[in-house]
N, C-alpha and C positions, 0 to 999 in steps of 0.2 A: 050345227052349222055344216052344210055340205061343202065338199072340196070341188074346185073347178077341175074338170078332167083336162089332162095335158099329156103330150107324148114326148116331153123332154127326158133325156137320159139322166139317170142318176149315177153320180161318181162318188167313190169313197175319197176320203182325204188323201190317202196314199196315191190313188190314181191321179188326182189333180196335181199332187206334188211331183210325181214322175213326169207327167205331161209338161208341166212348166219347166222342169229340169231339161227335158229333151229339146224343148223349144229354145231355151236360152243357150244351150250348148250348140245347137245347130246354127242359131243366128249369130252368136258371138264365139265361134270356135277359135278365132285368132284375133286378138285385140292388143293395142298399145295404149296404155293409160298413163297420163302424166298427173302426178300429184305429190303431196308431201307426206313423208312417213311419220306416222303417229302411233304411240303406244308400243314401240319396239323394245323388247327386253331380251334380245338374243334368242338363241335356239332353245327350243323346248327340250325336256328330257328325252323325248323320242327322236330328237334330231331335226324336227320340223321347225319352221319359223312362222310366227303369227304376228300380224300388225294390221294397221289401217292406212289406206291411202285416202287423202282428203284434199279438197280445195276450199275456196271460199263459200261454195254452195252445197256441197254434198260430201259423202264419204262412202267408202266401200271396203269391206273386209278383204284381206289378202292372206295367202298362205304360200309358203315355199316348201315343197317336200324335201326330205333329207337328201335324196339323190340329186336334185337340181341345185340345192344350196351349195354342195361341195364343188360344183362346176362354175359358180358365179365368179365373174371377174371382179366385181365390186361387192363389198359386204354392206348390207343395209345399215343405216345409222339414223338415230332419232333426229327428226327435223330436216332431213336431207330431201331435196326435191329430186325425184327420179322419174324415169320413164320405164314402166314395167310392161313386159311382153308376156302374154299368156292367153288363157281362155277363161271365159266366165262359166260358172256353174252355180248350182243352188245347193243349199243345205236343208233338205226337206224337214228335218226334225224341228227346226226353228223357223222355217219359212223365210230364210235369208239367202241372199245370193253373195257370191264372193268371186275373186279372181285367183286362179291358180297360176302362179308366176313361174315361167321357165327361165327368164333372163331379166336382169335389171341393170340400169346404167344411169349415171347422173344426167340431169336434164340440161345438157349443153356444157360448153367450156367454162362458162362462169361458175356453174355448180362444181365442176372439177377443181377449179382454182380455189373456191371456197372450202371444199373438202381438203384440198392440199394444205391450205393455210391453217385449217383447224388441226390437222395432224401435226403440222410443223410446230405449232404452239404447244401441243400436248407433249411432244418429244423433247422440246426445249425445257419444259417444266420438269421433266424427268432427268435432265442433265445429260442426255445422250450426245448432245452436240458440243459439250464443253471442250475447249482446247486442251485442258489438262489430261483428258482421257486418251488423246492421240499418241500412238506409239511411233518411235523413230523407225525409219526404213533401214534395213541392212545395207551396208555399203556394197557388198558383192555377194548377192544370194546365190547359193549353189543350185537350188531348185525353185522354179517359179510356177505357181498354179494359176491357170487362166480359166475363168468362168465366162463362157460365151458360146455362141452358136458355132459348131464345127464347120459349117458350110459357107459362112459369110466371108466378106472381105476383111472383117475386123481381125480374125485370127491370122490371116495371111499378112496383114500389115504389122501385127505385133511380132510374129516370127521373123519376118524380113528385117525389121528394125533391130531386134535382138541379135540376129546374125551379123548385121553390119557393125554393131557396137561391141558386143561381147557375147559370143556363143555360150548359151546356158541351157541346162536341162529344163525343159518345159513340159508340164503335165496339163492337158486340156480336159476340163469337165464339161461335157456337152450339155447345153440347156437350150430351151426356147427363150428367146429374148423379147417376145411379146405374145399376147394371147392369155387365155384363161389360166394356163398352168405355169406361166412365166415366174410368178412370185414364189410358188412352192418349189419349183425346180432350182431356182437360184438359192433359196434358203437351204435346201438339202445339199447343194454343192458346197456352199461355204461351211456348213456344219460338217460335211463329209471330209473336207480337207483338214479341218481342225481335229477330227477324230483319228486321223492316221497316226500310227506309232512312229516315233523318230527312227527306230531300227527295224521297221517292218519291211515286207517285200516291196511295197510301193513307198518311195521316199516321201517324207513329209515336207511340203514346201516351206521355204523361208519367207516367201512373199506371195500375196494373192493380187491378181488383177481381175476386176469385174468390168467387162466392156461390152458395148454394142454400138451400132451406128446411130445416126440421127433419125428423127421421126417426130410425129406430132405428140401432143401431151397424152393422147390415148394410147399411142404405141409405146410410150415410155412409162406408162402408168404402173406396170409391174414392179418398177424400181422405186415407187413411192409407197408400196405396201409396208405396213408395220413389221410383218414377219421378216422381210428382207433387211430392213433397217436394224432390227434387233439382232439378226444373225451377224451383221457386220460389227455391231457394238460388242457382242460377246466373243468375237473372234480373238484368239490369242496370237494369230498370225497377222502382221501388218498388212494393210489392204490399200490398194490404189484403185480408184474408180475412174472409168472413162466411158460414161453413158451419154450418147448423143454428141452433138457438136459443141463448140465452145460456148455458145449462148444457151444451151440446154442445161437445166439444173434440176436434179431430182433430190429426194430426201436422202438417198443413200450417199450422195456427194457430201452432205453435211456431217455424217457420222464416220465417213472413211478417214483413214489416217492421212491420205493425200488424194487430191482430185487432179486429174489430168484433163486438159481440154479435148484431147482426142486419144484414140487407142495408140497411135504412134507416139504421142507425148507420154503415155503411161509406160511404154517400153523404154523411152529415154530416161524417165525417172527411175526405172527399176535397176538399170545397170550402167556403169560408166563406159566410156569409149575405150576399148581394149588397146588401141594404138596409143592413145594419149596416156593410158595407165602404164604401158610398157615404156614409153618415152620418159614419163615421170620417174619410174623406178630406175631406169638407166641413168637419169640425171642425178638421182639421189646416190646411186652407186659411184658415179664419178666424183661427186662432192665428198663422199665418204673416203674414197681412196686419196683424193687430194688433201683432205684434212689429216689423214693418217701419215702421208708423206711429209706434210708440213710439221706435224707434231714430232715425227722421228728426227727431222732435220734440226728442229729447235733443241731437242734433247741431246742430240749429238754435239751441237755447238756448246751447250752448257757443260757437257761432260769434258769436252776439250778444254774449256776455260778452267774448269775445276782441276783437271790433271796437271795443268801448267804450273800451279802453285804447290803441288805435292812433291816431296823428295822421291828419288828413285828407290826401288825396292832393294837393290844391292847396297845402297848407302844405309838403309835402315837396319840391315842385318850384319853389316861389316864389323861393327864394334863387338857384337855378341859372338861372332865367329872367332875374333881374336881372343876374347876372354875364354872361350871354350878350348881353344888350342893351348893356351897357357895352362889352364887347369889340367888338361890331359897330360901335358909335359911334367907337371909337378906331382901328379897322382902316384907314380911308381916310387919316387924317392920318399914321398910322405908316408906311404904305407910301410916302407922298410924302416924309417926312423921311428914310427909309432911302435912297431913290433919290437925294436931294440929296447925302447924305454920300458915297455911292459915286461920284457924278460929280465931287465935289471931289477925292477921293483919286485918281481916274483922271487928272484934269488935272494933279495934282502930279507924277506919275511919267511922264506922256506926253512931257514936254519932254526927259527923259533917254533915252528909248527911240527912237533914230533909226536907219534902215537903214545909213547911212554909218558910224556908230560901230561897229555890229556887224560890218560887213564888214572894217573895218580891224583889229579885234581878231582875227578869224579868220585874216587874212593873216599877222599877226605870229606867231601860234601855229604856222602851217604852216611859216614860215621857221625857227623854232627847232627843229622836229622834223626838218627836212631837214639842218640843220647837225649835230645830234646823231648822225644816222645816218652822215654822212660821216666824223666823227671816230672813231666806235666800230667801223667796219667792219674796218680792217687789224688792229687790236689783237685783235679776236675771232678773226680767221682765224689769227693767230700762236698764240694759246692753243690752238686746236683742233688745229693741226698738231703742236705740241709734245706734247700729251696723246696723240695718235695714235701718235707714235714711241715713247713710253714704253710704251704698251699692247702694241705689236708686239714690243718687246724682252722684256717679261715673258712673253709667249706663247711666244717661242722658248726661254726658259729653262725654262718649265714643260714643254714638249714634250721637252726633252732629259733632264730628271730624272724624268719620269712613268713609271709602271709599265708602260705599254703599250710603251715603247721597250725595257724589260727583257724583256717577253714576246716581242718580235720577235727577241730574241737566243736564244730556245729555252727560256726559263724558263716556269713555270706558277704561277698564283695559286689556292690551295686555300681554300675557305670551307665552313663547316658549314651546317646547315639554318637557323640563325638569321642567317646572313650574316656571322658572325665569321671572321676570318682564322685558319686553322690553321697554327701555326708549329712545333709539336712533336708527335711521335707520341703522347705521353701525353694529348693533348687530345681524342682520339677513342677510341671503343671499337667492338668488332665490331657490325655492323648499322647504324651511323650513316650518314646520307646526306651526301654531299659533293658540292660543285660545283667542278669544275676548269676554270679559265679559261685558254685558250691564245690565241695571237695570232690564230688563225683562228676562234675561237668557244669555246663552253662544252661541257663533258662532265659528265653526271650519273653519280655512282658511289656504291657502298656499301662500307664497310669490311668485308673478308672475314675477317680474323683479328687476333690480338693484335699489337701493334707489335714489330718485331724489336729485340732488345737492341742497345744502342749498341756500335759497334766500337771497340776500344781499340788504340792503336798498340803493337806488340810491343816490349818492352824489350830492349836488346842484352845479350848474355851478358857476364859479367865479363871473359872473356878477349878478347872482340871489342871492343876500344876503338876508337871512331871516330877517324878521322884528320881533320885540318883541311885536308888537301891533296886 
C-alpha cells in the first residue's frame, strides 16, 4: 500500500510537549483560580505542597513551592474554598497541566469566618480557652513588655496612659501587626519575652501587652493564627490583649489572661493609679497611727486602774526593813553569848581529855589483843589440821568409787545428745547422736540400726539334767 505524499512537519513527543508548555505559560502567565482544596496532606518532605483545586465541573493540580509556602499569609486546609494566584504550566512527563501558586487566600469574608470558627472549635477542644488556665495579673508590675508596632498610635497611647497612672519600666518588642509576617513576628516576640532570664541584662517583664489598632478581619487575621494563640497559651508571663476596637474579637483574646477593649484600656488594667495608691497608703498610715494611739490610751487607762488597787512599794518593804534592823541589832550580842557558851562547854570537857589517859587506854587494849592471839593460835591450827585430814580421806574414797576408775578398767560411758546416760538399747533409735566417753577421751557416734534383740540363755533339754558335781 503506497503512502500519500505530504509536506506536514514531524514533531517528536518532547517537542510537542515543550510547545504546549510554552503556549500555556504564555497564555496563562498570571491567573486567579477559585476552587475547593482537595487532597491536601501538608508539606512534602521537600518542603513543597501538592493538592488539587476543584469545583463542581473540573479539577486542576496545584503546587506551592517551598519558597512561596513560607510567605503565605494563610495556610491551605482540606475543604477550604480559596482563591489561588499563580501561573499555569504543564508537566510534560505525564501530559498534565497544573497551577504553580504564589499566593492563596480564602474566598471572601464568609470563608474567613468559617475558617475562624473551625479553628476556634479546634482550640476549644484542646482546652486552650478554659478559664482555669488563666493566670492572675500582678498588682504592680515592675516591668511591662509590649508587643506592637513601634511607629503606630497604639504604643503612644499605652505609654501616655501608663505615665498618667503609674510610671513603669516598659520594653517594646517591635513587630508588624498585619501582613504575611505578622503571626510569626508576634509569636517570636511572646516566646522571646518568656525566654529572658530574670537576672539577665534585659529585665524579664512581669506582664505582657499584645496590642494593635482596629481594622478589617483580613487586617487582624495574623492574631487568629494558631502559632500566635499557642504562644500566648504557653506563656508563663500573664498577658493582656488589646487587638482592634471593642467590637473586634480574635482568637488570641480568648486564650489571653485578660482582654482589654482598647490599648488604653490595657494600660489601665496593667497598673493602678499612682495618686490613688498613694492616697490609699496614706489613709492606711493614718488609720494605723490612730489605732496605735487608741490602743496605747486604752492600755494606759487599764494600767492606771490596776495600779489604784495595789499597795505602795514602800509599804510592801517596810515590815521587812524593820525585821532586818532588829536582826542586825541582835547579831552582835548573840555572837558573843554563843562564844561564851562554847567556851564553858570546852572547859568542862578539857579536864578529862589528857594525853596520858589516852596513852594508857591504848596500851591496855594492845595487851589484851596480844593475849587473845597467843591463846587462840594452837587451837586454830589443830582445827585446820583435823579438817584437812578429813578432806583428804573423803577425796581418796571418791577417787576409788568414781566412774573414771571404772573407765580405766576398759568400760565406757554412753550419753545421748541431751547429756543423759544411755543404759538400755531401747533408749535410742536409728540416727540418734551419741557421745562415748573412754578413759582416753570422747568419741562422737550415731546409731546405725535397730537394737539387737536380747539374748536368752538356752534352756537344757529334759533328758540333760544338770549335775551338781
